[in-house]
N, CA and C atoms of all chains as a GROMACS GRO file, in nm:
protein
  603
    1MET      N    1  -0.577  -1.372  -1.094
    1MET     CA    2  -0.435  -1.378  -1.063
    1MET      C    3  -0.418  -1.414  -0.916
    2ALA      N    4  -0.339  -1.515  -0.891
    2ALA     CA    5  -0.313  -1.553  -0.753
    2ALA      C    6  -0.235  -1.440  -0.687
    3GLN      N    7  -0.210  -1.455  -0.558
    3GLN     CA    8  -0.138  -1.349  -0.488
    3GLN      C    9  -0.009  -1.316  -0.564
    4GLY      N   10   0.009  -1.188  -0.592
    4GLY     CA   11   0.117  -1.146  -0.679
    4GLY      C   12   0.256  -1.169  -0.622
    5PHE      N   13   0.350  -1.170  -0.716
    5PHE     CA   14   0.491  -1.189  -0.683
    5PHE      C   15   0.540  -1.076  -0.591
    6ALA      N   16   0.499  -0.953  -0.622
    6ALA     CA   17   0.546  -0.837  -0.546
    6ALA      C   18   0.500  -0.844  -0.400
    7ILE      N   19   0.373  -0.878  -0.380
    7ILE     CA   20   0.319  -0.880  -0.243
    7ILE      C   21   0.379  -0.997  -0.164
    8LYS      N   22   0.409  -1.107  -0.232
    8LYS     CA   23   0.473  -1.221  -0.163
    8LYS      C   24   0.612  -1.181  -0.112
    9ARG      N   25   0.687  -1.112  -0.199
    9ARG     CA   26   0.821  -1.068  -0.159
    9ARG      C   27   0.811  -0.967  -0.045
   10TYR      N   28   0.712  -0.881  -0.053
   10TYR     CA   29   0.693  -0.780   0.051
   10TYR      C   30   0.660  -0.847   0.185
   11ASN      N   31   0.566  -0.942   0.181
   11ASN     CA   32   0.526  -1.012   0.305
   11ASN      C   33   0.645  -1.084   0.368
   12ARG      N   34   0.726  -1.149   0.282
   12ARG     CA   35   0.843  -1.221   0.333
   12ARG      C   36   0.942  -1.123   0.398
   13ALA      N   37   0.962  -1.009   0.332
   13ALA     CA   38   1.054  -0.907   0.385
   13ALA      C   39   1.004  -0.856   0.520
   14VAL      N   40   0.872  -0.834   0.532
   14VAL     CA   41   0.816  -0.781   0.657
   14VAL      C   42   0.836  -0.882   0.772
   15VAL      N   43   0.817  -1.010   0.743
   15VAL     CA   44   0.835  -1.113   0.846
   15VAL      C   45   0.981  -1.115   0.893
   16LEU      N   46   1.074  -1.116   0.796
   16LEU     CA   47   1.217  -1.121   0.831
   16LEU      C   48   1.260  -0.995   0.907
   17LEU      N   49   1.211  -0.879   0.861
   17LEU     CA   50   1.248  -0.754   0.927
   17LEU      C   51   1.188  -0.746   1.068
   18SER      N   52   1.067  -0.802   1.085
   18SER     CA   53   1.004  -0.801   1.218
   18SER      C   54   1.086  -0.885   1.315
   19ILE      N   55   1.132  -1.000   1.268
   19ILE     CA   56   1.216  -1.088   1.353
   19ILE      C   57   1.346  -1.014   1.388
   20ALA      N   58   1.406  -0.951   1.286
   20ALA     CA   59   1.531  -0.878   1.309
   20ALA      C   60   1.509  -0.765   1.410
   21TYR      N   61   1.395  -0.699   1.400
   21TYR     CA   62   1.364  -0.589   1.491
   21TYR      C   63   1.358  -0.637   1.636
   22VAL      N   64   1.286  -0.747   1.658
   22VAL     CA   65   1.271  -0.800   1.795
   22VAL      C   66   1.408  -0.840   1.851
   23VAL      N   67   1.487  -0.909   1.770
   23VAL     CA   68   1.619  -0.954   1.814
   23VAL      C   69   1.710  -0.835   1.848
   24LEU      N   70   1.712  -0.737   1.758
   24LEU     CA   71   1.800  -0.621   1.779
   24LEU      C   72   1.755  -0.533   1.895
   25LEU      N   73   1.622  -0.521   1.910
   25LEU     CA   74   1.570  -0.438   2.021
   25LEU      C   75   1.604  -0.502   2.155
   26ILE      N   76   1.583  -0.633   2.165
   26ILE     CA   77   1.613  -0.702   2.291
   26ILE      C   78   1.763  -0.695   2.320
   27SER      N   79   1.845  -0.714   2.215
   27SER     CA   80   1.991  -0.707   2.232
   27SER      C   81   2.032  -0.569   2.282
   28ALA      N   82   1.977  -0.465   2.221
   28ALA     CA   83   2.013  -0.328   2.260
   28ALA      C   84   1.969  -0.300   2.403
   29LEU      N   85   1.848  -0.345   2.438
   29LEU     CA   86   1.797  -0.324   2.574
   29LEU      C   87   1.886  -0.392   2.678
   30VAL      N   88   1.921  -0.516   2.649
   30VAL     CA   89   2.001  -0.593   2.745
   30VAL      C   90   2.139  -0.531   2.762
   31VAL      N   91   2.205  -0.502   2.650
   31VAL     CA   92   2.344  -0.453   2.656
   31VAL      C   93   2.352  -0.309   2.708
   32ILE      N   94   2.265  -0.222   2.658
   32ILE     CA   95   2.276  -0.079   2.696
   32ILE      C   96   2.214  -0.052   2.832
   33LYS      N   97   2.090  -0.097   2.851
   33LYS     CA   98   2.018  -0.064   2.976
   33LYS      C   99   2.069  -0.147   3.094
   34ARG      N  100   2.076  -0.279   3.073
   34ARG     CA  101   2.112  -0.365   3.187
   34ARG      C  102   2.260  -0.366   3.214
   35ALA      N  103   2.342  -0.376   3.106
   35ALA     CA  104   2.486  -0.384   3.126
   35ALA      C  105   2.548  -0.244   3.139
   36GLY      N  106   2.468  -0.140   3.109
   36GLY     CA  107   2.516  -0.002   3.126
   36GLY      C  108   2.623   0.038   3.027
   37LEU      N  109   2.613  -0.011   2.905
   37LEU     CA  110   2.714   0.024   2.802
   37LEU      C  111   2.702   0.172   2.765
   38THR      N  112   2.816   0.237   2.752
   38THR     CA  113   2.818   0.378   2.712
   38THR      C  114   2.919   0.398   2.600
   39GLY      N  115   2.928   0.523   2.551
   39GLY     CA  116   3.028   0.554   2.448
   39GLY      C  117   2.980   0.523   2.308
   40PRO      N  118   3.072   0.530   2.211
   40PRO     CA  119   3.037   0.511   2.069
   40PRO      C  120   2.966   0.378   2.041
   41LEU      N  121   3.008   0.274   2.113
   41LEU     CA  122   2.946   0.142   2.090
   41LEU      C  123   2.798   0.143   2.130
   42ALA      N  124   2.767   0.218   2.235
   42ALA     CA  125   2.627   0.231   2.278
   42ALA      C  126   2.544   0.301   2.170
   43TYR      N  127   2.604   0.404   2.107
   43TYR     CA  128   2.534   0.475   1.998
   43TYR      C  129   2.506   0.378   1.882
   44ALA      N  130   2.610   0.301   1.848
   44ALA     CA  131   2.597   0.207   1.736
   44ALA      C  132   2.489   0.102   1.765
   45LEU      N  133   2.490   0.054   1.888
   45LEU     CA  134   2.394  -0.050   1.927
   45LEU      C  135   2.251   0.007   1.936
   46ALA      N  136   2.241   0.131   1.983
   46ALA     CA  137   2.109   0.194   1.999
   46ALA      C  138   2.040   0.217   1.865
   47ILE      N  139   2.121   0.236   1.762
   47ILE     CA  140   2.063   0.265   1.630
   47ILE      C  141   2.018   0.136   1.558
   48LEU      N  142   2.069   0.021   1.605
   48LEU     CA  143   2.040  -0.105   1.536
   48LEU      C  144   1.890  -0.137   1.523
   49PRO      N  145   1.808  -0.119   1.631
   49PRO     CA  146   1.664  -0.152   1.614
   49PRO      C  147   1.595  -0.064   1.510
   50ALA      N  148   1.654   0.052   1.480
   50ALA     CA  149   1.592   0.140   1.378
   50ALA      C  150   1.609   0.083   1.238
   51LEU      N  151   1.717   0.007   1.218
   51LEU     CA  152   1.747  -0.039   1.082
   51LEU      C  153   1.637  -0.127   1.021
   52PRO      N  154   1.581  -0.226   1.096
   52PRO     CA  155   1.472  -0.305   1.035
   52PRO      C  156   1.348  -0.220   1.005
   53ILE      N  157   1.324  -0.118   1.088
   53ILE     CA  158   1.209  -0.029   1.062
   53ILE      C  159   1.232   0.049   0.933
   54ILE      N  160   1.355   0.100   0.917
   54ILE     CA  161   1.391   0.169   0.792
   54ILE      C  162   1.376   0.071   0.675
   55GLY      N  163   1.416  -0.054   0.701
   55GLY     CA  164   1.402  -0.159   0.600
   55GLY      C  165   1.257  -0.180   0.558
   56MET      N  166   1.166  -0.165   0.653
   56MET     CA  167   1.023  -0.181   0.621
   56MET      C  168   0.975  -0.069   0.527
   57PHE      N  169   1.025   0.052   0.551
   57PHE     CA  170   0.989   0.162   0.460
   57PHE      C  171   1.044   0.131   0.320
   58ALA      N  172   1.166   0.079   0.316
   58ALA     CA  173   1.225   0.044   0.186
   58ALA      C  174   1.146  -0.068   0.121
   59ALA      N  175   1.100  -0.166   0.202
   59ALA     CA  176   1.023  -0.279   0.149
   59ALA      C  177   0.892  -0.230   0.087
   60ILE      N  178   0.830  -0.132   0.152
   60ILE     CA  179   0.705  -0.077   0.098
   60ILE      C  180   0.733  -0.006  -0.035
   61GLY      N  181   0.843   0.069  -0.037
   61GLY     CA  182   0.881   0.138  -0.162
   61GLY      C  183   0.909   0.040  -0.274
   62LEU      N  184   0.981  -0.067  -0.243
   62LEU     CA  185   1.012  -0.168  -0.344
   62LEU      C  186   0.886  -0.238  -0.392
   63TYR      N  187   0.794  -0.263  -0.296
   63TYR     CA  188   0.668  -0.327  -0.335
   63TYR      C  189   0.594  -0.240  -0.437
   64LEU      N  190   0.590  -0.109  -0.409
   64LEU     CA  191   0.518  -0.019  -0.500
   64LEU      C  192   0.583  -0.017  -0.638
   65VAL      N  193   0.714  -0.029  -0.642
   65VAL     CA  194   0.785  -0.030  -0.770
   65VAL      C  195   0.759  -0.163  -0.844
   66ARG      N  196   0.755  -0.273  -0.767
   66ARG     CA  197   0.743  -0.406  -0.829
   66ARG      C  198   0.600  -0.445  -0.862
   67GLU      N  199   0.502  -0.383  -0.797
   67GLU     CA  200   0.362  -0.424  -0.816
   67GLU      C  201   0.320  -0.398  -0.962
   68SER      N  202   0.286  -0.504  -1.032
   68SER     CA  203   0.252  -0.491  -1.174
   68SER      C  204   0.104  -0.460  -1.194
   69ASP      N  205   0.023  -0.484  -1.090
   69ASP     CA  206  -0.121  -0.457  -1.100
   69ASP      C  207  -0.145  -0.309  -1.068
   70GLU      N  208  -0.179  -0.232  -1.171
   70GLU     CA  209  -0.186  -0.086  -1.152
   70GLU      C  210  -0.294  -0.043  -1.054
   71TYR      N  211  -0.404  -0.116  -1.046
   71TYR     CA  212  -0.511  -0.078  -0.953
   71TYR      C  213  -0.467  -0.102  -0.807
   72LEU      N  214  -0.404  -0.218  -0.785
   72LEU     CA  215  -0.354  -0.246  -0.649
   72LEU      C  216  -0.248  -0.144  -0.609
   73ARG      N  217  -0.165  -0.106  -0.708
   73ARG     CA  218  -0.061  -0.005  -0.680
   73ARG      C  219  -0.126   0.128  -0.639
   74LEU      N  220  -0.232   0.165  -0.710
   74LEU     CA  221  -0.304   0.288  -0.676
   74LEU      C  222  -0.356   0.283  -0.532
   75LEU      N  223  -0.414   0.168  -0.495
   75LEU     CA  224  -0.468   0.154  -0.358
   75LEU      C  225  -0.358   0.168  -0.254
   76ARG      N  226  -0.243   0.103  -0.281
   76ARG     CA  227  -0.134   0.105  -0.182
   76ARG      C  228  -0.070   0.243  -0.174
   77VAL      N  229  -0.058   0.310  -0.287
   77VAL     CA  230   0.000   0.446  -0.286
   77VAL      C  231  -0.093   0.539  -0.207
   78ARG      N  232  -0.223   0.528  -0.231
   78ARG     CA  233  -0.318   0.611  -0.157
   78ARG      C  234  -0.310   0.580  -0.007
   79GLN      N  235  -0.301   0.452   0.025
   79GLN     CA  236  -0.291   0.408   0.165
   79GLN      C  237  -0.167   0.470   0.232
   80ALA      N  238  -0.054   0.467   0.161
   80ALA     CA  239   0.070   0.523   0.217
   80ALA      C  240   0.061   0.675   0.231
   81LEU      N  241  -0.005   0.741   0.135
   81LEU     CA  242  -0.020   0.886   0.145
   81LEU      C  243  -0.108   0.924   0.264
   82VAL      N  244  -0.214   0.849   0.286
   82VAL     CA  245  -0.302   0.874   0.401
   82VAL      C  246  -0.222   0.852   0.530
   83ALA      N  247  -0.144   0.744   0.533
   83ALA     CA  248  -0.063   0.714   0.651
   83ALA      C  249   0.036   0.826   0.678
   84SER      N  250   0.099   0.879   0.573
   84SER     CA  251   0.196   0.988   0.589
   84SER      C  252   0.127   1.113   0.644
   85GLY      N  253   0.014   1.148   0.587
   85GLY     CA  254  -0.061   1.265   0.635
   85GLY      C  255  -0.105   1.248   0.779
   86PHE      N  256  -0.150   1.127   0.811
   86PHE     CA  257  -0.196   1.094   0.946
   86PHE      C  258  -0.082   1.110   1.047
   87ALA      N  259   0.032   1.047   1.018
   87ALA     CA  260   0.145   1.049   1.111
   87ALA      C  261   0.204   1.190   1.124
   88LEU      N  262   0.219   1.260   1.012
   88LEU     CA  263   0.277   1.395   1.018
   88LEU      C  264   0.184   1.492   1.090
   89SER      N  265   0.054   1.475   1.071
   89SER     CA  266  -0.042   1.564   1.139
   89SER      C  267  -0.035   1.544   1.290
   90ILE      N  268  -0.034   1.418   1.333
   90ILE     CA  269  -0.028   1.391   1.477
   90ILE      C  270   0.105   1.439   1.535
   91ALA      N  271   0.215   1.412   1.461
   91ALA     CA  272   0.348   1.455   1.509
   91ALA      C  273   0.354   1.607   1.523
   92THR      N  274   0.299   1.677   1.424
   92THR     CA  275   0.301   1.823   1.428
   92THR      C  276   0.217   1.876   1.546
   93ALA      N  277   0.096   1.824   1.558
   93ALA     CA  278   0.008   1.869   1.666
   93ALA      C  279   0.070   1.839   1.802
   94TRP      N  280   0.126   1.717   1.815
   94TRP     CA  281   0.187   1.678   1.943
   94TRP      C  282   0.308   1.767   1.974
   95GLY      N  283   0.384   1.800   1.871
   95GLY     CA  284   0.501   1.885   1.888
   95GLY      C  285   0.464   2.020   1.948
   96PHE      N  286   0.355   2.078   1.899
   96PHE     CA  287   0.312   2.207   1.953
   96PHE      C  288   0.260   2.192   2.096
   97LEU      N  289   0.187   2.083   2.122
   97LEU     CA  290   0.140   2.060   2.260
   97LEU      C  291   0.258   2.048   2.355
   98GLU      N  292   0.363   1.977   2.308
   98GLU     CA  293   0.484   1.961   2.389
   98GLU      C  294   0.553   2.096   2.410
   99ALA      N  295   0.560   2.175   2.303
   99ALA     CA  296   0.628   2.305   2.310
   99ALA      C  297   0.562   2.397   2.413
  100PHE      N  298   0.432   2.384   2.428
  100PHE     CA  299   0.361   2.468   2.526
  100PHE      C  300   0.342   2.397   2.660
  101ASP      N  301   0.418   2.290   2.679
  101ASP     CA  302   0.414   2.212   2.804
  101ASP      C  303   0.273   2.161   2.837
  102LEU      N  304   0.201   2.125   2.732
  102LEU     CA  305   0.065   2.074   2.752
  102LEU      C  306   0.056   1.923   2.730
  103ALA      N  307   0.168   1.865   2.689
  103ALA     CA  308   0.172   1.719   2.667
  103ALA      C  309   0.310   1.669   2.705
  104PRO      N  310   0.317   1.544   2.750
  104PRO     CA  311   0.449   1.489   2.786
  104PRO      C  312   0.533   1.462   2.661
  105HIS      N  313   0.664   1.453   2.681
  105HIS     CA  314   0.753   1.422   2.569
  105HIS      C  315   0.738   1.276   2.527
  106ILE      N  316   0.732   1.254   2.397
  106ILE     CA  317   0.735   1.114   2.350
  106ILE      C  318   0.852   1.099   2.253
  107GLU      N  319   0.909   0.977   2.252
  107GLU     CA  320   1.024   0.952   2.165
  107GLU      C  321   0.979   0.958   2.019
  108ALA      N  322   1.071   1.010   1.936
  108ALA     CA  323   1.038   1.033   1.794
  108ALA      C  324   1.004   0.905   1.719
  109TYR      N  325   1.056   0.790   1.766
  109TYR     CA  326   1.026   0.666   1.691
  109TYR      C  327   0.878   0.631   1.691
  110TRP      N  328   0.801   0.695   1.781
  110TRP     CA  329   0.657   0.669   1.782
  110TRP      C  330   0.590   0.719   1.653
  111ILE      N  331   0.657   0.812   1.585
  111ILE     CA  332   0.600   0.861   1.457
  111ILE      C  333   0.590   0.746   1.357
  112ALA      N  334   0.693   0.660   1.358
  112ALA     CA  335   0.690   0.543   1.268
  112ALA      C  336   0.575   0.450   1.306
  113VAL      N  337   0.555   0.432   1.437
  113VAL     CA  338   0.445   0.345   1.484
  113VAL      C  339   0.311   0.404   1.438
  114ILE      N  340   0.299   0.537   1.453
  114ILE     CA  341   0.174   0.604   1.410
  114ILE      C  342   0.156   0.591   1.259
  115TRP      N  343   0.267   0.598   1.185
  115TRP     CA  344   0.260   0.582   1.038
  115TRP      C  345   0.206   0.444   1.003
  116PHE      N  346   0.256   0.341   1.072
  116PHE     CA  347   0.208   0.206   1.043
  116PHE      C  348   0.059   0.194   1.080
  117ALA      N  349   0.019   0.259   1.190
  117ALA     CA  350  -0.124   0.260   1.224
  117ALA      C  351  -0.202   0.335   1.117
  118GLY      N  352  -0.138   0.437   1.060
  118GLY     CA  353  -0.200   0.516   0.953
  118GLY      C  354  -0.228   0.433   0.829
  119LEU      N  355  -0.150   0.326   0.809
  119LEU     CA  356  -0.179   0.237   0.696
  119LEU      C  357  -0.318   0.175   0.712
  120GLY      N  358  -0.354   0.148   0.838
  120GLY     CA  359  -0.489   0.096   0.865
  120GLY      C  360  -0.595   0.200   0.833
  121VAL      N  361  -0.565   0.327   0.866
  121VAL     CA  362  -0.657   0.436   0.833
  121VAL      C  363  -0.669   0.446   0.681
  122GLY      N  364  -0.555   0.436   0.613
  122GLY     CA  365  -0.553   0.443   0.466
  122GLY      C  366  -0.636   0.332   0.404
  123SER      N  367  -0.629   0.213   0.465
  123SER     CA  368  -0.708   0.100   0.416
  123SER      C  369  -0.858   0.130   0.431
  124CYS      N  370  -0.895   0.192   0.543
  124CYS     CA  371  -1.036   0.229   0.565
  124CYS      C  372  -1.080   0.334   0.463
  125VAL      N  373  -0.990   0.427   0.431
  125VAL     CA  374  -1.022   0.530   0.331
  125VAL      C  375  -1.047   0.464   0.195
  126ASN      N  376  -0.962   0.366   0.160
  126ASN     CA  377  -0.982   0.293   0.033
  126ASN      C  378  -1.118   0.225   0.029
  127VAL      N  379  -1.155   0.161   0.140
  127VAL     CA  380  -1.285   0.090   0.147
  127VAL      C  381  -1.399   0.192   0.135
  128ALA      N  382  -1.386   0.304   0.206
  128ALA     CA  383  -1.491   0.407   0.205
  128ALA      C  384  -1.508   0.466   0.065
  129LEU      N  385  -1.396   0.493  -0.002
  129LEU     CA  386  -1.403   0.551  -0.137
  129LEU      C  387  -1.464   0.452  -0.236
  130ALA      N  388  -1.427   0.324  -0.219
  130ALA     CA  389  -1.483   0.221  -0.308
  130ALA      C  390  -1.634   0.210  -0.289
  131ALA      N  391  -1.678   0.218  -0.164
  131ALA     CA  392  -1.822   0.207  -0.134
  131ALA      C  393  -1.897   0.328  -0.190
  132ARG      N  394  -1.834   0.446  -0.182
  132ARG     CA  395  -1.899   0.568  -0.229
  132ARG      C  396  -1.912   0.571  -0.381
  133GLN      N  397  -1.816   0.509  -0.449
  133GLN     CA  398  -1.816   0.513  -0.595
  133GLN      C  399  -1.908   0.410  -0.658
  134GLN      N  400  -1.964   0.320  -0.576
  134GLN     CA  401  -2.049   0.215  -0.633
  134GLN      C  402  -2.190   0.265  -0.660
  135MET      N  403  -1.551   0.605  -1.602
  135MET     CA  404  -1.571   0.579  -1.745
  135MET      C  405  -1.654   0.451  -1.763
  136LYS      N  406  -1.765   0.465  -1.837
  136LYS     CA  407  -1.850   0.347  -1.858
  136LYS      C  408  -1.782   0.248  -1.954
  137ASN      N  409  -1.816   0.122  -1.936
  137ASN     CA  410  -1.758   0.022  -2.026
  137ASN      C  411  -1.851  -0.100  -2.035
  138ARG      N  412  -1.820  -0.186  -2.135
  138ARG     CA  413  -1.902  -0.306  -2.159
  138ARG      C  414  -1.834  -0.432  -2.109
  139LEU      N  415  -1.740  -0.414  -2.021
  139LEU     CA  416  -1.658  -0.528  -1.979
  139LEU      C  417  -1.740  -0.643  -1.921
  140LYS      N  418  -1.836  -0.608  -1.837
  140LYS     CA  419  -1.915  -0.713  -1.770
  140LYS      C  420  -1.995  -0.794  -1.873
  141SER      N  421  -2.058  -0.725  -1.969
  141SER     CA  422  -2.139  -0.797  -2.068
  141SER      C  423  -2.050  -0.876  -2.165
  142LEU      N  424  -1.937  -0.820  -2.202
  142LEU     CA  425  -1.844  -0.892  -2.291
  142LEU      C  426  -1.791  -1.018  -2.224
  143ARG      N  427  -1.763  -1.005  -2.096
  143ARG     CA  428  -1.716  -1.120  -2.019
  143ARG      C  429  -1.825  -1.226  -2.008
  144ALA      N  430  -1.948  -1.180  -1.983
  144ALA     CA  431  -2.062  -1.273  -1.971
  144ALA      C  432  -2.088  -1.346  -2.102
  145GLU      N  433  -2.073  -1.273  -2.214
  145GLU     CA  434  -2.094  -1.335  -2.347
  145GLU      C  435  -2.002  -1.453  -2.369
  146ARG      N  436  -1.883  -1.444  -2.314
  146ARG     CA  437  -1.784  -1.552  -2.331
  146ARG      C  438  -1.791  -1.655  -2.218
  147GLY      N  439  -1.878  -1.631  -2.123
  147GLY     CA  440  -1.893  -1.726  -2.012
  147GLY      C  441  -1.775  -1.725  -1.917
  148TRP      N  442  -1.705  -1.613  -1.913
  148TRP     CA  443  -1.588  -1.604  -1.824
  148TRP      C  444  -1.630  -1.548  -1.690
  149SER      N  445  -1.567  -1.599  -1.586
  149SER     CA  446  -1.586  -1.541  -1.454
  149SER      C  447  -1.490  -1.423  -1.439
  150GLN      N  448  -1.505  -1.349  -1.332
  150GLN     CA  449  -1.411  -1.238  -1.307
  150GLN      C  450  -1.269  -1.290  -1.288
  151VAL      N  451  -1.260  -1.409  -1.227
  151VAL     CA  452  -1.127  -1.469  -1.206
  151VAL      C  453  -1.065  -1.506  -1.340
  152ASP      N  454  -1.149  -1.565  -1.431
  152ASP     CA  455  -1.099  -1.601  -1.565
  152ASP      C  456  -1.042  -1.478  -1.636
  153LEU      N  457  -1.120  -1.370  -1.632
  153LEU     CA  458  -1.077  -1.247  -1.700
  153LEU      C  459  -0.949  -1.191  -1.636
  154ALA      N  460  -0.948  -1.195  -1.503
  154ALA     CA  461  -0.829  -1.144  -1.431
  154ALA      C  462  -0.704  -1.222  -1.472
  155GLU      N  463  -0.718  -1.353  -1.485
  155GLU     CA  464  -0.602  -1.435  -1.524
  155GLU      C  465  -0.558  -1.402  -1.666
  156ARG      N  466  -0.655  -1.383  -1.755
  156ARG     CA  467  -0.620  -1.350  -1.894
  156ARG      C  468  -0.551  -1.213  -1.904
  157LEU      N  469  -0.591  -1.122  -1.818
  157LEU     CA  470  -0.533  -0.986  -1.822
  157LEU      C  471  -0.411  -0.973  -1.733
  158GLU      N  472  -0.384  -1.078  -1.655
  158GLU     CA  473  -0.273  -1.079  -1.559
  158GLU      C  474  -0.286  -0.965  -1.458
  159VAL      N  475  -0.408  -0.948  -1.409
  159VAL     CA  476  -0.434  -0.852  -1.301
  159VAL      C  477  -0.512  -0.924  -1.192
  160SER      N  478  -0.539  -0.854  -1.081
  160SER     CA  479  -0.614  -0.916  -0.972
  160SER      C  480  -0.765  -0.910  -1.003
  161ARG      N  481  -0.842  -0.997  -0.937
  161ARG     CA  482  -0.988  -0.994  -0.951
  161ARG      C  483  -1.041  -0.860  -0.902
  162GLN      N  484  -0.975  -0.807  -0.800
  162GLN     CA  485  -1.010  -0.677  -0.745
  162GLN      C  486  -1.006  -0.569  -0.854
  163SER      N  487  -0.905  -0.578  -0.941
  163SER     CA  488  -0.892  -0.481  -1.050
  163SER      C  489  -1.006  -0.496  -1.149
  164VAL      N  490  -1.039  -0.622  -1.182
  164VAL     CA  491  -1.149  -0.647  -1.278
  164VAL      C  492  -1.278  -0.588  -1.223
  165ILE      N  493  -1.305  -0.612  -1.095
  165ILE     CA  494  -1.428  -0.559  -1.033
  165ILE      C  495  -1.428  -0.406  -1.040
  166ALA      N  496  -1.314  -0.346  -1.007
  166ALA     CA  497  -1.305  -0.198  -1.006
  166ALA      C  498  -1.328  -0.141  -1.146
  167ILE      N  499  -1.274  -0.207  -1.247
  167ILE     CA  500  -1.291  -0.157  -1.384
  167ILE      C  501  -1.436  -0.179  -1.430
  168GLU      N  502  -1.489  -0.298  -1.404
  168GLU     CA  503  -1.627  -0.329  -1.445
  168GLU      C  504  -1.729  -0.232  -1.387
  169THR      N  505  -1.708  -0.196  -1.262
  169THR     CA  506  -1.804  -0.108  -1.195
  169THR      C  507  -1.776   0.040  -1.223
  170GLY      N  508  -1.672   0.066  -1.302
  170GLY     CA  509  -1.639   0.205  -1.337
  170GLY      C  510  -1.571   0.281  -1.225
  171ARG      N  511  -1.527   0.207  -1.122
  171ARG     CA  512  -1.459   0.271  -1.010
  171ARG      C  513  -1.316   0.309  -1.046
  172TYR      N  514  -1.262   0.238  -1.142
  172TYR     CA  515  -1.123   0.263  -1.182
  172TYR      C  516  -1.113   0.264  -1.333
  173ASP      N  517  -1.052   0.370  -1.385
  173ASP     CA  518  -1.026   0.379  -1.529
  173ASP      C  519  -0.887   0.324  -1.556
  174PRO      N  520  -0.878   0.218  -1.637
  174PRO     CA  521  -0.746   0.157  -1.659
  174PRO      C  522  -0.654   0.250  -1.739
  175SER      N  523  -0.524   0.223  -1.728
  175SER     CA  524  -0.427   0.298  -1.808
  175SER      C  525  -0.449   0.262  -1.955
  176LEU      N  526  -0.388   0.339  -2.044
  176LEU     CA  527  -0.403   0.311  -2.187
  176LEU      C  528  -0.350   0.172  -2.224
  177PRO      N  529  -0.230   0.132  -2.173
  177PRO     CA  530  -0.183  -0.004  -2.207
  177PRO      C  531  -0.280  -0.114  -2.161
  178LEU      N  532  -0.339  -0.098  -2.041
  178LEU     CA  533  -0.432  -0.201  -1.993
  178LEU      C  534  -0.563  -0.196  -2.072
  179ALA      N  535  -0.607  -0.075  -2.109
  179ALA     CA  536  -0.728  -0.063  -2.190
  179ALA      C  537  -0.709  -0.130  -2.326
  180PHE      N  538  -0.590  -0.112  -2.385
  180PHE     CA  539  -0.559  -0.179  -2.513
  180PHE      C  540  -0.560  -0.330  -2.495
  181LYS      N  541  -0.502  -0.374  -2.384
  181LYS     CA  542  -0.494  -0.518  -2.357
  181LYS      C  543  -0.634  -0.578  -2.346
  182ILE      N  544  -0.723  -0.505  -2.278
  182ILE     CA  545  -0.862  -0.551  -2.262
  182ILE      C  546  -0.930  -0.557  -2.399
  183ALA      N  547  -0.916  -0.450  -2.477
  183ALA     CA  548  -0.981  -0.445  -2.608
  183ALA      C  549  -0.929  -0.556  -2.698
  184GLU      N  550  -0.797  -0.578  -2.696
  184GLU     CA  551  -0.736  -0.682  -2.781
  184GLU      C  552  -0.782  -0.821  -2.739
  185LEU      N  553  -0.804  -0.840  -2.610
  185LEU     CA  554  -0.851  -0.970  -2.560
  185LEU      C  555  -0.988  -1.004  -2.618
  186PHE      N  556  -1.069  -0.902  -2.637
  186PHE     CA  557  -1.204  -0.923  -2.693
  186PHE      C  558  -1.209  -0.898  -2.844
  187ASP      N  559  -1.094  -0.877  -2.905
  187ASP     CA  560  -1.085  -0.847  -3.050
  187ASP      C  561  -1.171  -0.728  -3.088
  188LEU      N  562  -1.167  -0.626  -3.008
  188LEU     CA  563  -1.246  -0.506  -3.033
  188LEU      C  564  -1.156  -0.383  -3.025
  189ALA      N  565  -1.208  -0.272  -3.076
  189ALA     CA  566  -1.136  -0.145  -3.061
  189ALA      C  567  -1.167  -0.090  -2.921
  190ILE      N  568  -1.078  -0.007  -2.870
  190ILE     CA  569  -1.097   0.048  -2.735
  190ILE      C  570  -1.235   0.114  -2.720
  191GLU      N  571  -1.274   0.190  -2.821
  191GLU     CA  572  -1.402   0.264  -2.810
  191GLU      C  573  -1.524   0.171  -2.816
  192GLU      N  574  -1.501   0.046  -2.855
  192GLU     CA  575  -1.612  -0.051  -2.852
  192GLU      C  576  -1.626  -0.115  -2.713
  193VAL      N  577  -1.526  -0.096  -2.631
  193VAL     CA  578  -1.530  -0.149  -2.494
  193VAL      C  579  -1.559  -0.036  -2.395
  194PHE      N  580  -1.491   0.076  -2.415
  194PHE     CA  581  -1.504   0.190  -2.322
  194PHE      C  582  -1.576   0.305  -2.391
  195THR      N  583  -1.662   0.372  -2.315
  195THR     CA  584  -1.733   0.488  -2.367
  195THR      C  585  -1.653   0.614  -2.331
  196SER      N  586  -1.627   0.695  -2.433
  196SER     CA  587  -1.555   0.819  -2.408
  196SER      C  588  -1.633   0.904  -2.309
  197PRO      N  589  -1.567   0.960  -2.207
  197PRO     CA  590  -1.639   1.043  -2.108
  197PRO      C  591  -1.715   1.158  -2.174
  198SER      N  592  -1.664   1.209  -2.286
  198SER     CA  593  -1.732   1.321  -2.354
  198SER      C  594  -1.861   1.277  -2.422
  199LYS      N  595  -1.874   1.146  -2.443
  199LYS     CA  596  -1.996   1.095  -2.509
  199LYS      C  597  -2.094   1.032  -2.410
  200GLU      N  598  -2.053   1.031  -2.283
  200GLU     CA  599  -2.144   0.974  -2.182
  200GLU      C  600  -2.259   1.070  -2.159
  201SER      N  601  -2.381   1.016  -2.152
  201SER     CA  602  -2.498   1.103  -2.132
  201SER      C  603  -2.526   1.120  -1.984
   0.00000   0.00000   0.00000
């Protein structure tokens, strides 16, 4: 089977959402930080870069629903579960370090970045499990 | 779960890609099933058995009967 329909749609969504993220982030930075925008409009503008990231989570969910190849779906679900455990574990540990003034404060959006890095960890787990089962 | 997928495929002269196309799955899936790394769902197991005109138990060995 050539590259599946579901993964093609997912890849296209990720490219479009990545472009939207860069555009919205730069717009928010320019208008809020440089122009000094405040008030409700600043809140609305500040939340805009989050929307494409939320869209990526939705795209992953839709991919899992649309993927007709059950084995590939299993791999991706496992990868996402590993990523979730990875990101939540780091966020929890960091939170306690912060609470005891042992680590600097980091913005919460880094949890999403760590989750995406966790997908790489999940991919390594899939490879390791496949090698062990052979 | 052990299975005869690799030998059945070889008997017909099909490559893993050929089998994957017939089953409408990825080659990765065929490899995982052939090597026993992944046990297919019942619908996919039926599809595999029907492709070879065999009963499921002629393709897959029941775990309780594996030695």
